[in-house]
N, C-alpha and C positions, 0 to 999 in steps of 0.2 A: 451416467450420472450428469446432473446439470451443474454447471459452475455458478450460475445465478441462483442465489438462495433467497427464499422467502421467509424472513424473520419479521414477525409482526411488530411494526413500529420503526423499522429501518427500511431504507429504500435502495441502498447502494452496497449490497453485500454479495460477494462472490468468493468462491473457493479458487485458490491458485492451482488446484490439481488438474490433471488430465492433459497437460501440454507436453509435447515432445521436447526432450532435453538432450544435452550432449551425451555421447558415449552409449547410445542405445538405451537411454533411460527416459523416464517420464516423470513429470511433477506429481507428487503424491497427494491423493485426495485426503482432505481433512487435516493436512499438516499446517497450512497457513491460510487464513481467511482474512480478506480485507473488507472494511465496512465504513459507513458513516458512523457518527457517534452512537453508541449503544444506550446513551441516556434516554432515548425515546423508545427503547424496547418495552413492550408490555410483558406481563408474566408469561404469556404464550410465546412471545418472542425469545425471552430468556430461556424458556424450556427448549426451544428449537436450537439455540446456541449450545446449550449443554448436551443435547442429544447428538449434535454434530461433533461433539468431542472437544469443544473449547475448554481448556483448563488454564490458559494464560492469556491475559489481555495486555497488549502493548499500547499504551495511551500516549499519542504524540502531541497532545494539546498542551498549551500553557495553562497554569493553574487558573487564570482568569477566564478561561473558556468553559469551565465546568458550570453547568446550569441545572444539574439535577443530582439528588442524593442517590447513592448506589444501593438503596434499600431493596430493590427488586432482584439484584444480582444473586444467583443461587450460591450456596456455599460450595467450596471446592474450586473456586476460580481465583487465581492470583493476578492482581493488577500491578503492572510495572509502569511507572510514569517516566517517559522519555521525551521531554519537550524538545522539539527541533529548533524552534525559533528563539531568538533573544529579543523579546518585545521591548520596544522603547529605543532600540539602537537605530540610528539614522540609516536608512536603507532605500535609496532612490530606485533601485531595481525592483525591490518588492513593492514599493508604492506604485510603480508604473506597470509591472508585469505580474504581480502576485495573483495567483489563481489561474495563470495561463502556463502552458508548457515552456514559454520563453524564460521563465524563472528557474527552471530546473538546472540548466547548465551553470549559470552564474552562482546558484546556491551551492552546487556540488564543488565548484572551484573554490568558493570562499569558505565553506564550512564542512570540509571532510571530517573534522572531529565530531560534528553533529550527525553526519550521515552514517557513521559507523556504529553509533550507540544503539539504535533499534535492532540492527543486525546482530550485534553482540548479545542483546537481550533475548533474541530469538534463539541464537545458538545455545544459550545457557538455560533456556526454559525447561521446566520439568516435562516429563513425558505427557503427551496429549496435544491437542490442537492449539494453535496460537492465533488469536484475533488481533490484527493491527488496525488501528483507526485513528482518525483525527476528528474533524467536525463533519465535513462533507464526504470524507473518504476519497477525495479526488487528487489533491496536490501532494501534501506530505505523505499520505498513505500511498499515492501513486508513485512517488519517488522511491519509497522503500520497496514497493513491488517491482519497479524497474530494476533495482539493484539485485534483488533476490532472483528474479527470473534470468537476468543476464548472467549471474554467477552460476545458475543451473545450466546455462547454455541453451536456453530457449531461443528460438529464431526471432530476429528483430521484428518481423511482421506480426508475430503472435504477441510480443510485448506491446507493440503499438496498439493492436486491437484491444488488448486488455485495458490499456490506459484510456482509450477512446470510449469505452463502454460507460464510463461514469457520466458523460454528458447526457446520455439518454436516460440513465437510471435516476438522475437527480431532478429532472424536469418535473415529475409528479410531486416530488417533495416540496419544491418551491411553491407549486400551486396549492398544495395542502396547507402550507404555512402562510399563504396569502402574500408571498414575497415575489418580487420580480425575479424571473429566472436568471441566475448569474451567468448562465451559458451565453446569454445575449451579449453581456459585457465582454466575456472571453472571446467570442467570435468577432466582435468589433475590434478588439485589440489585435487579434491575429490578422484580420483583414488589413488593418492599418500597417502592420509589419510586413505584409505581403507574403505570409507563410501560412501553411496548414499545420495542424497538430501532428499529422503523420510525418511531415517533412522535418519538423523540429525534433521529435523523439527519435526518428530514424538517424538523423545527423548526430544526435547525442550518443546513440549506441555505436555508431560507426567509429567515433573517436574515443571510445571507452575501453580500456583494458581493465575490466572490473576487478580482477584479482589483484593487479598491481595497485589500483586505486585504494582498495580496502586494506591491503597490506601496509601501504604507506600511511594510512590513517590510523593504523594500530591494531587491526584485526590479526590474530595469530593464526598460524597454519592449522592448529587444532580447532579453532573456531570456524575457519573456512570449511574444514572437513565436516564439522558438526552441522553446519548449515546445509551443505550439499546432501549429507546423509538424512537430515530431517526432511528436506524439501523434495528429494527425488527417490525413485525406486526403479528397478529393472523394468523395461517395457516389454511385456509379454508378447506384444504384436511385432516386435522387431525380428526380422528374418535371422535365423541362426545360420 
């Protein structure tokens, strides 16, 4: 199966399934999908999302970032709004590093209360696939994916590779919208900081006890178990 998904209208969609996880397990296909905003999905794109099993949508955007009515969304999909940011709050780190991986660590340190909310929503979602998205599906969605995959025990190099995929997936979208590729700004900021995306995300994971972090932020043992059970399954290729 392909992790990169082709849903008409979206450009940065991928399934978090198929990755080796801890304890002889593998991330489950169809359990969690990450994407850019589904506002742009065509009827065909929504049909593809439904066929993939999506039944719950976790929307990480602020209310002011919604630019389309959900009229095309098929029946049977529950939308859970979980804004991560507090717009309007003075935040010099966001102003300088927003949209780059340099923002991930400071945000996690400052807002564990926000980081735990989408994971709780995923743990409590009804049966079926869960779609997690923000606007570009890169930063806020990338943070949730990092926490999920780390909790599943996916290798750091695979988590980094997943995070880095957004850069190439989004370039055609910016071209389609007639906008400057934001990846150029991100790369310029990373160059100025003297770091690469891989270095920053790898260092973040090296210093992260994800279970302790999420527990301290309020996630219960039952919710942690529910997340692992939803996200992973036994790996049939693991030697017995």
